[in-house]
C-alpha positions as protocol buffer text, in pm:
chain_id: "A"
residue {
  index: 1
  type: MET
  ca { x: 24025 y: 15058 z: -159 }
}
residue {
  index: 2
  type: LYS
  ca { x: 23917 y: 15160 z: -508 }
}
residue {
  index: 3
  type: ARG
  ca { x: 24124 y: 15389 z: -724 }
}
residue {
  index: 4
  type: LYS
  ca { x: 23976 y: 15738 z: -741 }
}
residue {
  index: 5
  type: LEU
  ca { x: 23882 y: 15969 z: -1027 }
}
residue {
  index: 6
  type: ILE
  ca { x: 23780 y: 16326 z: -949 }
}
residue {
  index: 7
  type: THR
  ca { x: 23605 y: 16542 z: -1207 }
}
residue {
  index: 8
  type: VAL
  ca { x: 23554 y: 16917 z: -1175 }
}
residue {
  index: 9
  type: MET
  ca { x: 23355 y: 17014 z: -1479 }
}
residue {
  index: 10
  type: PRO
  ca { x: 23023 y: 17178 z: -1388 }
}
residue {
  index: 11
  type: GLU
  ca { x: 22920 y: 17204 z: -1753 }
}
residue {
  index: 12
  type: MET
  ca { x: 22862 y: 16829 z: -1774 }
}
residue {
  index: 13
  type: THR
  ca { x: 22509 y: 16691 z: -1785 }
}
residue {
  index: 14
  type: GLU
  ca { x: 22385 y: 16412 z: -1559 }
}
residue {
  index: 15
  type: ASP
  ca { x: 22409 y: 16179 z: -1859 }
}
residue {
  index: 16
  type: ASP
  ca { x: 22776 y: 16275 z: -1900 }
}
residue {
  index: 17
  type: LYS
  ca { x: 22841 y: 16200 z: -1533 }
}
residue {
  index: 18
  type: GLU
  ca { x: 22662 y: 15867 z: -1554 }
}
residue {
  index: 19
  type: ALA
  ca { x: 22865 y: 15767 z: -1860 }
}
residue {
  index: 20
  type: ILE
  ca { x: 23189 y: 15844 z: -1675 }
}
residue {
  index: 21
  type: ARG
  ca { x: 23068 y: 15675 z: -1357 }
}
residue {
  index: 22
  type: LYS
  ca { x: 22971 y: 15355 z: -1538 }
}
residue {
  index: 23
  type: ALA
  ca { x: 23294 y: 15341 z: -1739 }
}
residue {
  index: 24
  type: ALA
  ca { x: 23505 y: 15403 z: -1430 }
}
residue {
  index: 25
  type: GLU
  ca { x: 23326 y: 15130 z: -1231 }
}
residue {
  index: 26
  type: THR
  ca { x: 23396 y: 14888 z: -1515 }
}
residue {
  index: 27
  type: TYR
  ca { x: 23768 y: 14950 z: -1463 }
}
residue {
  index: 28
  type: GLY
  ca { x: 23751 y: 14937 z: -1083 }
}
residue {
  index: 29
  type: ILE
  ca { x: 23774 y: 15314 z: -1045 }
}
residue {
  index: 30
  type: HIS
  ca { x: 23548 y: 15521 z: -818 }
}
residue {
  index: 31
  type: ALA
  ca { x: 23435 y: 15848 z: -980 }
}
residue {
  index: 32
  type: GLU
  ca { x: 23349 y: 16159 z: -781 }
}
residue {
  index: 33
  type: PHE
  ca { x: 23209 y: 16483 z: -923 }
}
residue {
  index: 34
  type: TYR
  ca { x: 23243 y: 16832 z: -778 }
}
residue {
  index: 35
  type: PRO
  ca { x: 23112 y: 17164 z: -913 }
}
residue {
  index: 36
  type: THR
  ca { x: 23417 y: 17363 z: -800 }
}
residue {
  index: 37
  type: ALA
  ca { x: 23783 y: 17306 z: -723 }
}
residue {
  index: 38
  type: GLU
  ca { x: 23722 y: 17443 z: -373 }
}
residue {
  index: 39
  type: GLU
  ca { x: 23471 y: 17167 z: -302 }
}
residue {
  index: 40
  type: ALA
  ca { x: 23698 y: 16903 z: -454 }
}
residue {
  index: 41
  type: MET
  ca { x: 24008 y: 17012 z: -259 }
}
residue {
  index: 42
  type: PRO
  ca { x: 23944 y: 16808 z: 61 }
}
residue {
  index: 43
  type: HIS
  ca { x: 23905 y: 16490 z: -147 }
}
residue {
  index: 44
  type: VAL
  ca { x: 24189 y: 16521 z: -394 }
}
residue {
  index: 45
  type: GLU
  ca { x: 24493 y: 16394 z: -204 }
}
residue {
  index: 46
  type: ASP
  ca { x: 24439 y: 16027 z: -292 }
}
residue {
  index: 47
  type: ALA
  ca { x: 24298 y: 16085 z: -642 }
}
residue {
  index: 48
  type: GLU
  ca { x: 24474 y: 15889 z: -916 }
}
residue {
  index: 49
  type: ILE
  ca { x: 24299 y: 16072 z: -1202 }
}
residue {
  index: 50
  type: LEU
  ca { x: 24180 y: 16431 z: -1235 }
}
residue {
  index: 51
  type: PHE
  ca { x: 23958 y: 16561 z: -1517 }
}
residue {
  index: 52
  type: GLY
  ca { x: 23863 y: 16925 z: -1562 }
}
residue {
  index: 53
  type: PHE
  ca { x: 24030 y: 17265 z: -1550 }
}
residue {
  index: 54
  type: SER
  ca { x: 24151 y: 17311 z: -1194 }
}
residue {
  index: 55
  type: PRO
  ca { x: 24526 y: 17381 z: -1177 }
}
residue {
  index: 56
  type: GLU
  ca { x: 24498 y: 17459 z: -804 }
}
residue {
  index: 57
  type: LEU
  ca { x: 24423 y: 17091 z: -731 }
}
residue {
  index: 58
  type: VAL
  ca { x: 24741 y: 16936 z: -866 }
}
residue {
  index: 59
  type: GLY
  ca { x: 24952 y: 17070 z: -581 }
}
residue {
  index: 60
  type: LYS
  ca { x: 24745 y: 16865 z: -334 }
}
residue {
  index: 61
  type: ALA
  ca { x: 24699 y: 16546 z: -539 }
}
residue {
  index: 62
  type: SER
  ca { x: 24999 y: 16349 z: -411 }
}
residue {
  index: 63
  type: SER
  ca { x: 24874 y: 16021 z: -566 }
}
residue {
  index: 64
  type: LEU
  ca { x: 24799 y: 16170 z: -906 }
}
residue {
  index: 65
  type: LYS
  ca { x: 24906 y: 15968 z: -1211 }
}
residue {
  index: 66
  type: TRP
  ca { x: 24700 y: 16126 z: -1490 }
}
residue {
  index: 67
  type: TYR
  ca { x: 24563 y: 16476 z: -1533 }
}
residue {
  index: 68
  type: CYS
  ca { x: 24326 y: 16534 z: -1825 }
}
residue {
  index: 69
  type: THR
  ca { x: 24256 y: 16902 z: -1868 }
}
residue {
  index: 70
  type: SER
  ca { x: 23922 y: 16984 z: -2024 }
}
residue {
  index: 71
  type: SER
  ca { x: 24090 y: 17264 z: -2219 }
}
residue {
  index: 72
  type: ALA
  ca { x: 24277 y: 17254 z: -2548 }
}
residue {
  index: 73
  type: GLY
  ca { x: 24547 y: 17490 z: -2420 }
}
residue {
  index: 74
  type: VAL
  ca { x: 24776 y: 17346 z: -2154 }
}
residue {
  index: 75
  type: ASP
  ca { x: 25011 y: 17632 z: -2060 }
}
residue {
  index: 76
  type: ARG
  ca { x: 24858 y: 17647 z: -1710 }
}
residue {
  index: 77
  type: PHE
  ca { x: 24964 y: 17287 z: -1649 }
}
residue {
  index: 78
  type: THR
  ca { x: 25314 y: 17244 z: -1792 }
}
residue {
  index: 79
  type: ASP
  ca { x: 25519 y: 17356 z: -1491 }
}
residue {
  index: 80
  type: ARG
  ca { x: 25624 y: 17030 z: -1327 }
}
residue {
  index: 81
  type: SER
  ca { x: 25696 y: 17206 z: -997 }
}
residue {
  index: 82
  type: MET
  ca { x: 25323 y: 17272 z: -945 }
}
residue {
  index: 83
  type: TYR
  ca { x: 25247 y: 16900 z: -908 }
}
residue {
  index: 84
  type: ALA
  ca { x: 25257 y: 16722 z: -572 }
}
residue {
  index: 85
  type: SER
  ca { x: 25311 y: 16399 z: -765 }
}
residue {
  index: 86
  type: LYS
  ca { x: 25620 y: 16401 z: -986 }
}
residue {
  index: 87
  type: ASP
  ca { x: 25519 y: 16116 z: -1218 }
}
residue {
  index: 88
  type: VAL
  ca { x: 25211 y: 16255 z: -1391 }
}
residue {
  index: 89
  type: ILE
  ca { x: 25083 y: 16206 z: -1745 }
}
residue {
  index: 90
  type: LEU
  ca { x: 24921 y: 16523 z: -1879 }
}
residue {
  index: 91
  type: THR
  ca { x: 24669 y: 16508 z: -2163 }
}
residue {
  index: 92
  type: SER
  ca { x: 24462 y: 16780 z: -2325 }
}
residue {
  index: 93
  type: SER
  ca { x: 24118 y: 16801 z: -2482 }
}
residue {
  index: 94
  type: SER
  ca { x: 24258 y: 16936 z: -2806 }
}
residue {
  index: 95
  type: GLY
  ca { x: 24019 y: 16845 z: -3085 }
}
residue {
  index: 96
  type: ALA
  ca { x: 23701 y: 16927 z: -2894 }
}
residue {
  index: 97
  type: TYR
  ca { x: 23696 y: 17302 z: -2960 }
}
residue {
  index: 98
  type: GLY
  ca { x: 23727 y: 17333 z: -3337 }
}
residue {
  index: 99
  type: THR
  ca { x: 23356 y: 17385 z: -3400 }
}
residue {
  index: 100
  type: THR
  ca { x: 23285 y: 17649 z: -3138 }
}
residue {
  index: 101
  type: ILE
  ca { x: 23605 y: 17848 z: -3199 }
}
residue {
  index: 102
  type: ALA
  ca { x: 23564 y: 17835 z: -3577 }
}
residue {
  index: 103
  type: GLU
  ca { x: 23212 y: 17975 z: -3544 }
}
residue {
  index: 104
  type: HIS
  ca { x: 23349 y: 18253 z: -3322 }
}
residue {
  index: 105
  type: VAL
  ca { x: 23614 y: 18332 z: -3584 }
}
residue {
  index: 106
  type: VAL
  ca { x: 23356 y: 18355 z: -3861 }
}
residue {
  index: 107
  type: MET
  ca { x: 23139 y: 18576 z: -3639 }
}
residue {
  index: 108
  type: VAL
  ca { x: 23410 y: 18830 z: -3553 }
}
residue {
  index: 109
  type: ILE
  ca { x: 23545 y: 18847 z: -3908 }
}
residue {
  index: 110
  type: LEU
  ca { x: 23200 y: 18928 z: -4040 }
}
residue {
  index: 111
  type: GLU
  ca { x: 23135 y: 19172 z: -3758 }
}
residue {
  index: 112
  type: VAL
  ca { x: 23450 y: 19368 z: -3840 }
}
residue {
  index: 113
  type: LEU
  ca { x: 23425 y: 19351 z: -4219 }
}
residue {
  index: 114
  type: ARG
  ca { x: 23052 y: 19427 z: -4224 }
}
residue {
  index: 115
  type: ARG
  ca { x: 23087 y: 19716 z: -3970 }
}
residue {
  index: 116
  type: GLN
  ca { x: 22842 y: 19564 z: -3723 }
}
residue {
  index: 117
  type: SER
  ca { x: 22988 y: 19753 z: -3426 }
}
residue {
  index: 118
  type: ASP
  ca { x: 22943 y: 20083 z: -3612 }
}
residue {
  index: 119
  type: TYR
  ca { x: 22585 y: 19999 z: -3703 }
}
residue {
  index: 120
  type: ALA
  ca { x: 22512 y: 19889 z: -3345 }
}
residue {
  index: 121
  type: GLU
  ca { x: 22642 y: 20222 z: -3215 }
}
residue {
  index: 122
  type: LEU
  ca { x: 22426 y: 20414 z: -3462 }
}
residue {
  index: 123
  type: VAL
  ca { x: 22118 y: 20210 z: -3371 }
}
residue {
  index: 124
  type: SER
  ca { x: 22183 y: 20265 z: -2997 }
}
residue {
  index: 125
  type: ARG
  ca { x: 22146 y: 20639 z: -3071 }
}
residue {
  index: 126
  type: HIS
  ca { x: 21829 y: 20578 z: -3276 }
}
residue {
  index: 127
  type: ILE
  ca { x: 22003 y: 20687 z: -3595 }
}
residue {
  index: 128
  type: TRP
  ca { x: 21886 y: 20526 z: -3921 }
}
residue {
  index: 129
  type: LYS
  ca { x: 22191 y: 20532 z: -4145 }
}
residue {
  index: 130
  type: ARG
  ca { x: 22282 y: 20301 z: -4430 }
}
residue {
  index: 131
  type: GLY
  ca { x: 22566 y: 20262 z: -4673 }
}
residue {
  index: 132
  type: LEU
  ca { x: 22875 y: 20230 z: -4453 }
}
residue {
  index: 133
  type: PRO
  ca { x: 23154 y: 20090 z: -4670 }
}
residue {
  index: 134
  type: VAL
  ca { x: 23199 y: 19720 z: -4597 }
}
residue {
  index: 135
  type: ARG
  ca { x: 23435 y: 19443 z: -4701 }
}
residue {
  index: 136
  type: SER
  ca { x: 23391 y: 19074 z: -4775 }
}
residue {
  index: 137
  type: ILE
  ca { x: 23552 y: 18739 z: -4699 }
}
residue {
  index: 138
  type: PHE
  ca { x: 23488 y: 18666 z: -5067 }
}
residue {
  index: 139
  type: GLN
  ca { x: 23815 y: 18706 z: -5259 }
}
residue {
  index: 140
  type: SER
  ca { x: 24006 y: 18788 z: -4939 }
}
residue {
  index: 141
  type: ARG
  ca { x: 24352 y: 18640 z: -4892 }
}
residue {
  index: 142
  type: ILE
  ca { x: 24341 y: 18440 z: -4569 }
}
residue {
  index: 143
  type: THR
  ca { x: 24641 y: 18308 z: -4376 }
}
residue {
  index: 144
  type: LEU
  ca { x: 24601 y: 18074 z: -4080 }
}
residue {
  index: 145
  type: LEU
  ca { x: 24893 y: 18063 z: -3840 }
}
residue {
  index: 146
  type: GLY
  ca { x: 24829 y: 17724 z: -3682 }
}
residue {
  index: 147
  type: THR
  ca { x: 24667 y: 17435 z: -3871 }
}
residue {
  index: 148
  type: GLY
  ca { x: 24557 y: 17204 z: -3592 }
}
residue {
  index: 149
  type: ASP
  ca { x: 24195 y: 17126 z: -3505 }
}
residue {
  index: 150
  type: ILE
  ca { x: 24107 y: 17495 z: -3466 }
}
residue {
  index: 151
  type: GLY
  ca { x: 24290 y: 17614 z: -3777 }
}
residue {
  index: 152
  type: THR
  ca { x: 24148 y: 17341 z: -4000 }
}
residue {
  index: 153
  type: SER
  ca { x: 23796 y: 17392 z: -3860 }
}
residue {
  index: 154
  type: CYS
  ca { x: 23822 y: 17762 z: -3944 }
}
residue {
  index: 155
  type: ALA
  ca { x: 23953 y: 17689 z: -4293 }
}
residue {
  index: 156
  type: GLU
  ca { x: 23675 y: 17440 z: -4367 }
}
residue {
  index: 157
  type: ARG
  ca { x: 23408 y: 17696 z: -4282 }
}
residue {
  index: 158
  type: LEU
  ca { x: 23574 y: 17997 z: -4442 }
}
residue {
  index: 159
  type: ASN
  ca { x: 23626 y: 17808 z: -4768 }
}
residue {
  index: 160
  type: GLY
  ca { x: 23249 y: 17833 z: -4817 }
}
residue {
  index: 161
  type: PHE
  ca { x: 23287 y: 18211 z: -4855 }
}
residue {
  index: 162
  type: LYS
  ca { x: 23519 y: 18155 z: -5155 }
}
residue {
  index: 163
  type: PRO
  ca { x: 23824 y: 18353 z: -5048 }
}
residue {
  index: 164
  type: ALA
  ca { x: 24096 y: 18424 z: -5301 }
}
residue {
  index: 165
  type: CYS
  ca { x: 24328 y: 18182 z: -5120 }
}
residue {
  index: 166
  type: MET
  ca { x: 24361 y: 17992 z: -4795 }
}
residue {
  index: 167
  type: ILE
  ca { x: 24721 y: 17957 z: -4675 }
}
residue {
  index: 168
  type: GLY
  ca { x: 24821 y: 17747 z: -4374 }
}
residue {
  index: 169
  type: VAL
  ca { x: 25138 y: 17816 z: -4176 }
}
residue {
  index: 170
  type: ASN
  ca { x: 25276 y: 17548 z: -3944 }
}
residue {
  index: 171
  type: ARG
  ca { x: 25596 y: 17377 z: -3834 }
}
residue {
  index: 172
  type: SER
  ca { x: 25588 y: 17095 z: -4088 }
}
residue {
  index: 173
  type: GLY
  ca { x: 25446 y: 17251 z: -4403 }
}
residue {
  index: 174
  type: LYS
  ca { x: 25194 y: 16962 z: -4423 }
}
residue {
  index: 175
  type: ASN
  ca { x: 24837 y: 17024 z: -4537 }
}
residue {
  index: 176
  type: PRO
  ca { x: 24596 y: 16859 z: -4289 }
}
residue {
  index: 177
  type: ASN
  ca { x: 24269 y: 16744 z: -4446 }
}
residue {
  index: 178
  type: ASN
  ca { x: 24377 y: 16924 z: -4765 }
}
residue {
  index: 179
  type: CYS
  ca { x: 24165 y: 17220 z: -4661 }
}
residue {
  index: 180
  type: PHE
  ca { x: 24431 y: 17479 z: -4747 }
}
residue {
  index: 181
  type: ASP
  ca { x: 24526 y: 17589 z: -5097 }
}
residue {
  index: 182
  type: ARG
  ca { x: 24881 y: 17542 z: -4975 }
}
residue {
  index: 183
  type: THR
  ca { x: 25080 y: 17533 z: -4654 }
}
residue {
  index: 184
  type: VAL
  ca { x: 25422 y: 17672 z: -4573 }
}
residue {
  index: 185
  type: PRO
  ca { x: 25655 y: 17628 z: -4275 }
}
residue {
  index: 186
  type: VAL
  ca { x: 25655 y: 17901 z: -4013 }
}
residue {
  index: 187
  type: ASP
  ca { x: 25998 y: 18028 z: -4121 }
}
residue {
  index: 188
  type: ARG
  ca { x: 25828 y: 18159 z: -4435 }
}
residue {
  index: 189
  type: LEU
  ca { x: 25568 y: 18363 z: -4245 }
}
residue {
  index: 190
  type: GLU
  ca { x: 25732 y: 18691 z: -4352 }
}
residue {
  index: 191
  type: GLU
  ca { x: 25665 y: 18602 z: -4716 }
}
residue {
  index: 192
  type: MET
  ca { x: 25295 y: 18543 z: -4650 }
}
residue {
  index: 193
  type: LEU
  ca { x: 25213 y: 18854 z: -4447 }
}
residue {
  index: 194
  type: PRO
  ca { x: 25229 y: 19114 z: -4730 }
}
residue {
  index: 195
  type: GLU
  ca { x: 24972 y: 18903 z: -4918 }
}
residue {
  index: 196
  type: THR
  ca { x: 24736 y: 18855 z: -4620 }
}
residue {
  index: 197
  type: ASP
  ca { x: 24404 y: 19035 z: -4580 }
}
residue {
  index: 198
  type: ILE
  ca { x: 24289 y: 18821 z: -4284 }
}
residue {
  index: 199
  type: LEU
  ca { x: 24536 y: 18658 z: -4044 }
}
residue {
  index: 200
  type: ILE
  ca { x: 24399 y: 18400 z: -3798 }
}
residue {
  index: 201
  type: LEU
  ca { x: 24618 y: 18284 z: -3510 }
}
residue {
  index: 202
  type: SER
  ca { x: 24542 y: 17968 z: -3311 }
}
residue {
  index: 203
  type: LEU
  ca { x: 24882 y: 17891 z: -3159 }
}
residue {
  index: 204
  type: PRO
  ca { x: 24963 y: 17770 z: -2805 }
}
residue {
  index: 205
  type: LYS
  ca { x: 25174 y: 17956 z: -2553 }
}
residue {
  index: 206
  type: THR
  ca { x: 25532 y: 17827 z: -2578 }
}
residue {
  index: 207
  type: GLU
  ca { x: 25879 y: 17979 z: -2581 }
}
residue {
  index: 208
  type: ARG
  ca { x: 25887 y: 17941 z: -2960 }
}
residue {
  index: 209
  type: THR
  ca { x: 25557 y: 18122 z: -3016 }
}
residue {
  index: 210
  type: TYR
  ca { x: 25622 y: 18416 z: -2781 }
}
residue {
  index: 211
  type: HIS
  ca { x: 25572 y: 18742 z: -2978 }
}
residue {
  index: 212
  type: LEU
  ca { x: 25587 y: 18549 z: -3304 }
}
residue {
  index: 213
  type: LEU
  ca { x: 25378 y: 18829 z: -3450 }
}
residue {
  index: 214
  type: ASN
  ca { x: 25609 y: 19115 z: -3352 }
}
residue {
  index: 215
  type: ALA
  ca { x: 25634 y: 19477 z: -3466 }
}
residue {
  index: 216
  type: GLU
  ca { x: 25845 y: 19395 z: -3769 }
}
residue {
  index: 217
  type: ARG
  ca { x: 25607 y: 19125 z: -3892 }
}
residue {
  index: 218
  type: LEU
  ca { x: 25302 y: 19341 z: -3826 }
}
residue {
  index: 219
  type: SER
  ca { x: 25460 y: 19614 z: -4038 }
}
residue {
  index: 220
  type: ARG
  ca { x: 25466 y: 19372 z: -4332 }
}
residue {
  index: 221
  type: MET
  ca { x: 25088 y: 19335 z: -4336 }
}
residue {
  index: 222
  type: PRO
  ca { x: 24895 y: 19544 z: -4590 }
}
residue {
  index: 223
  type: ASP
  ca { x: 24688 y: 19844 z: -4485 }
}
residue {
  index: 224
  type: GLY
  ca { x: 24343 y: 19742 z: -4367 }
}
residue {
  index: 225
  type: ALA
  ca { x: 24440 y: 19381 z: -4285 }
}
residue {
  index: 226
  type: LEU
  ca { x: 24252 y: 19207 z: -4003 }
}
residue {
  index: 227
  type: VAL
  ca { x: 24427 y: 19010 z: -3726 }
}
residue {
  index: 228
  type: VAL
  ca { x: 24216 y: 18751 z: -3539 }
}
residue {
  index: 229
  type: ASN
  ca { x: 24366 y: 18578 z: -3236 }
}
residue {
  index: 230
  type: VAL
  ca { x: 24194 y: 18283 z: -3068 }
}
residue {
  index: 231
  type: GLY
  ca { x: 24511 y: 18104 z: -2951 }
}
residue {
  index: 232
  type: ARG
  ca { x: 24714 y: 18268 z: -2676 }
}
residue {
  index: 233
  type: GLY
  ca { x: 24771 y: 18639 z: -2624 }
}
residue {
  index: 234
  type: THR
  ca { x: 25147 y: 18601 z: -2587 }
}
residue {
  index: 235
  type: VAL
  ca { x: 25180 y: 18509 z: -2956 }
}
residue {
  index: 236
  type: ILE
  ca { x: 25130 y: 18878 z: -3045 }
}
residue {
  index: 237
  type: ASP
  ca { x: 25336 y: 19173 z: -2927 }
}
residue {
  index: 238
  type: GLN
  ca { x: 25028 y: 19348 z: -2791 }
}
residue {
  index: 239
  type: ASN
  ca { x: 25189 y: 19691 z: -2762 }
}
residue {
  index: 240
  type: ALA
  ca { x: 25309 y: 19676 z: -3122 }
}
residue {
  index: 241
  type: LEU
  ca { x: 24963 y: 19572 z: -3243 }
}
residue {
  index: 242
  type: GLU
  ca { x: 24798 y: 19849 z: -3043 }
}
residue {
  index: 243
  type: GLN
  ca { x: 25023 y: 20104 z: -3213 }
}
residue {
  index: 244
  type: GLU
  ca { x: 24918 y: 19976 z: -3556 }
}
residue {
  index: 245
  type: LEU
  ca { x: 24552 y: 19989 z: -3457 }
}
residue {
  index: 246
  type: ARG
  ca { x: 24577 y: 20343 z: -3323 }
}
residue {
  index: 247
  type: LYS
  ca { x: 24741 y: 20454 z: -3648 }
}
residue {
  index: 248
  type: GLY
  ca { x: 24432 y: 20317 z: -3824 }
}
residue {
  index: 249
  type: ARG
  ca { x: 24644 y: 20089 z: -4039 }
}
residue {
  index: 250
  type: LEU
  ca { x: 24524 y: 19749 z: -3915 }
}
residue {
  index: 251
  type: TYR
  ca { x: 24212 y: 19596 z: -3761 }
}
residue {
  index: 252
  type: ALA
  ca { x: 24194 y: 19322 z: -3498 }
}
residue {
  index: 253
  type: ALA
  ca { x: 23953 y: 19089 z: -3322 }
}
residue {
  index: 254
  type: LEU
  ca { x: 24117 y: 18959 z: -3006 }
}
residue {
  index: 255
  type: ASP
  ca { x: 23976 y: 18693 z: -2777 }
}
residue {
  index: 256
  type: VAL
  ca { x: 24304 y: 18650 z: -2587 }
}
residue {
  index: 257
  type: PHE
  ca { x: 24555 y: 18891 z: -2436 }
}
residue {
  index: 258
  type: GLU
  ca { x: 24903 y: 18892 z: -2290 }
}
residue {
  index: 259
  type: GLU
  ca { x: 24757 y: 18950 z: -1943 }
}
residue {
  index: 260
  type: GLU
  ca { x: 24414 y: 18818 z: -1848 }
}
residue {
  index: 261
  type: PRO
  ca { x: 24176 y: 18935 z: -1733 }
}
residue {
  index: 262
  type: LEU
  ca { x: 24237 y: 19276 z: -1884 }
}
residue {
  index: 263
  type: LYS
  ca { x: 24274 y: 19536 z: -1611 }
}
residue {
  index: 264
  type: PRO
  ca { x: 24010 y: 19813 z: -1619 }
}
residue {
  index: 265
  type: GLU
  ca { x: 24283 y: 20071 z: -1682 }
}
residue {
  index: 266
  type: ALA
  ca { x: 24442 y: 19881 z: -1973 }
}
residue {
  index: 267
  type: SER
  ca { x: 24479 y: 20116 z: -2269 }
}
residue {
  index: 268
  type: ILE
  ca { x: 24372 y: 19854 z: -2520 }
}
residue {
  index: 269
  type: TRP
  ca { x: 24010 y: 19865 z: -2402 }
}
residue {
  index: 270
  type: ASP
  ca { x: 23956 y: 20191 z: -2590 }
}
residue {
  index: 271
  type: CYS
  ca { x: 24171 y: 20111 z: -2888 }
}
residue {
  index: 272
  type: PRO
  ca { x: 24011 y: 20192 z: -3226 }
}
residue {
  index: 273
  type: ASN
  ca { x: 23971 y: 19928 z: -3497 }
}
residue {
  index: 274
  type: LEU
  ca { x: 23953 y: 19657 z: -3229 }
}
residue {
  index: 275
  type: LEU
  ca { x: 23683 y: 19405 z: -3137 }
}
residue {
  index: 276
  type: ILE
  ca { x: 23739 y: 19256 z: -2789 }
}
residue {
  index: 277
  type: THR
  ca { x: 23586 y: 18935 z: -2655 }
}
residue {
  index: 278
  type: PRO
  ca { x: 23677 y: 18803 z: -2306 }
}
residue {
  index: 279
  type: HIS
  ca { x: 23849 y: 18472 z: -2392 }
}
residue {
  index: 280
  type: CYS
  ca { x: 23512 y: 18314 z: -2464 }
}
residue {
  index: 281
  type: SER
  ca { x: 23561 y: 18160 z: -2809 }
}
residue {
  index: 282
  type: GLY
  ca { x: 23640 y: 17818 z: -2662 }
}
residue {
  index: 283
  type: ASP
  ca { x: 23422 y: 17817 z: -2353 }
}
residue {
  index: 284
  type: LEU
  ca { x: 23241 y: 17497 z: -2256 }
}
residue {
  index: 285
  type: SER
  ca { x: 22913 y: 17678 z: -2312 }
}
residue {
  index: 286
  type: LEU
  ca { x: 22831 y: 17488 z: -2633 }
}
residue {
  index: 287
  type: PRO
  ca { x: 22678 y: 17148 z: -2545 }
}
residue {
  index: 288
  type: SER
  ca { x: 22848 y: 16971 z: -2835 }
}
residue {
  index: 289
  type: THR
  ca { x: 23188 y: 17087 z: -2704 }
}
residue {
  index: 290
  type: VAL
  ca { x: 23118 y: 16936 z: -2362 }
}
residue {
  index: 291
  type: GLU
  ca { x: 22990 y: 16617 z: -2522 }
}
residue {
  index: 292
  type: LYS
  ca { x: 23304 y: 16575 z: -2733 }
}
residue {
  index: 293
  type: THR
  ca { x: 23534 y: 16657 z: -2440 }
}
residue {
  index: 294
  type: VAL
  ca { x: 23368 y: 16385 z: -2232 }
}
residue {
  index: 295
  type: ARG
  ca { x: 23377 y: 16138 z: -2521 }
}
residue {
  index: 296
  type: MET
  ca { x: 23749 y: 16198 z: -2569 }
}
residue {
  index: 297
  type: PHE
  ca { x: 23811 y: 16152 z: -2197 }
}
residue {
  index: 298
  type: LEU
  ca { x: 23622 y: 15822 z: -2197 }
}
residue {
  index: 299
  type: GLU
  ca { x: 23830 y: 15703 z: -2491 }
}
residue {
  index: 300
  type: ASN
  ca { x: 24148 y: 15778 z: -2298 }
}
residue {
  index: 301
  type: LEU
  ca { x: 24009 y: 15632 z: -1975 }
}
residue {
  index: 302
  type: LYS
  ca { x: 23968 y: 15296 z: -2149 }
}
residue {
  index: 303
  type: LEU
  ca { x: 24326 y: 15314 z: -2278 }
}
residue {
  index: 304
  type: TYR
  ca { x: 24451 y: 15411 z: -1932 }
}
residue {
  index: 305
  type: ALA
  ca { x: 24271 y: 15122 z: -1763 }
}
residue {
  index: 306
  type: GLU
  ca { x: 24414 y: 14882 z: -2021 }
}
residue {
  index: 307
  type: GLY
  ca { x: 24767 y: 15013 z: -1971 }
}
residue {
  index: 308
  type: LYS
  ca { x: 24790 y: 15143 z: -2328 }
}
residue {
  index: 309
  type: PRO
  ca { x: 24940 y: 15475 z: -2445 }
}
residue {
  index: 310
  type: LEU
  ca { x: 24701 y: 15767 z: -2412 }
}
residue {
  index: 311
  type: LYS
  ca { x: 24607 y: 16008 z: -2687 }
}
residue {
  index: 312
  type: ARG
  ca { x: 24684 y: 16382 z: -2678 }
}
residue {
  index: 313
  type: ILE
  ca { x: 24974 y: 16343 z: -2432 }
}
residue {
  index: 314
  type: ILE
  ca { x: 25155 y: 16669 z: -2361 }
}
residue {
  index: 315
  type: ASP
  ca { x: 25532 y: 16700 z: -2358 }
}
residue {
  index: 316
  type: PHE
  ca { x: 25609 y: 16906 z: -2046 }
}
residue {
  index: 317
  type: ASP
  ca { x: 25932 y: 17039 z: -2194 }
}
residue {
  index: 318
  type: LYS
  ca { x: 25784 y: 17144 z: -2530 }
}
residue {
  index: 319
  type: GLY
  ca { x: 25464 y: 17278 z: -2377 }
}
residue {
  index: 320
  type: TYR
  ca { x: 25231 y: 17106 z: -2625 }
}
C-alpha cells in the first residue's frame, strides 16, 4: 500500500495539483486533494503527510508523520495534545507571504496618512471637499517589530518612500538583507518607541510576545504615531490601544485581533482613528503566494522523501 499525502488547499490550481501529484508519485507517495477539511476527514486516518490549513484533521490522522501548514503563523498547530500521532514534524510556509502582506502594509499606511477613509466618507455623501491635512511616509521614522520575511519585505518596499530612518527590532539584533538603517534587540524597544512615527508589528503568537506592546510602551509613542499589526493580535494589549485611539493620541491599522472573528458587539469596531481589516493581509488570494507556498512544499517533500532535514521546522515548545 502506498504512503498517502492529503492536501486541503482549495486555492491551488490544477497545475499546482499536478506538480504535487507527479512529485509524490516519484517518491512512491499517493497524493489526494480535497476542497475542505470536512471532505478530507474520512480519508485522513492513514495519511502520512498533510498539507494545508486544517487543524481539525490532525486529531484523526493517527499515522501522521509530517504536517505542513500552508500558513506562516503556526499557533493553531503547536499544542501537541491535538495530534492523534505523537511523533509529528511540523513545518510552516513562512517566507511565502512577504509580498502580499508588505503590499497590504503599504496600502493601509497610505490610507491612514492620506485620509482615504475620510475622503471616502465625504464622497459617499456626494460632498466635494479638498484639502484635508495629510501626512507622508517620506521622512517618517519607521520601526519594524519583527524582521523576518514579512518585516524585511515591508522594509524593502517602504525604503522607496525615503523615510527618515528604518529601524528593525528582533531577538538577535542582526540586520537581515541589510534593509534596515540599523537593528536593535527587543529589550531596547522602549528606547525606539519615542522616536517612532510608524510602528509595524509582524510577530508570532508566543508566550514571549504576549502583550509585548502594552499600555506602558504605548504611552511612550509620540502623539499621532501609527501602529500597524499584521502579525498576531495577542502581541498588543488591545484594550490599552483602544484607550489611546479613543483619546485621539494614536492611530492604528489592525488586521489581527486578540479574539477573532471580532464579535459584532465588540467596542473596537467603532473606535476612532482605526482602520480594520479582517485578517486578510496574508490570505491565499494572491496567485503568487499560492505558487510560492506550493513550491516550498515541493522542496520539503523532496527532502522528506530523501530522509533529509526539512526546512522551516517548528519547535513545538518555542511556538515558532
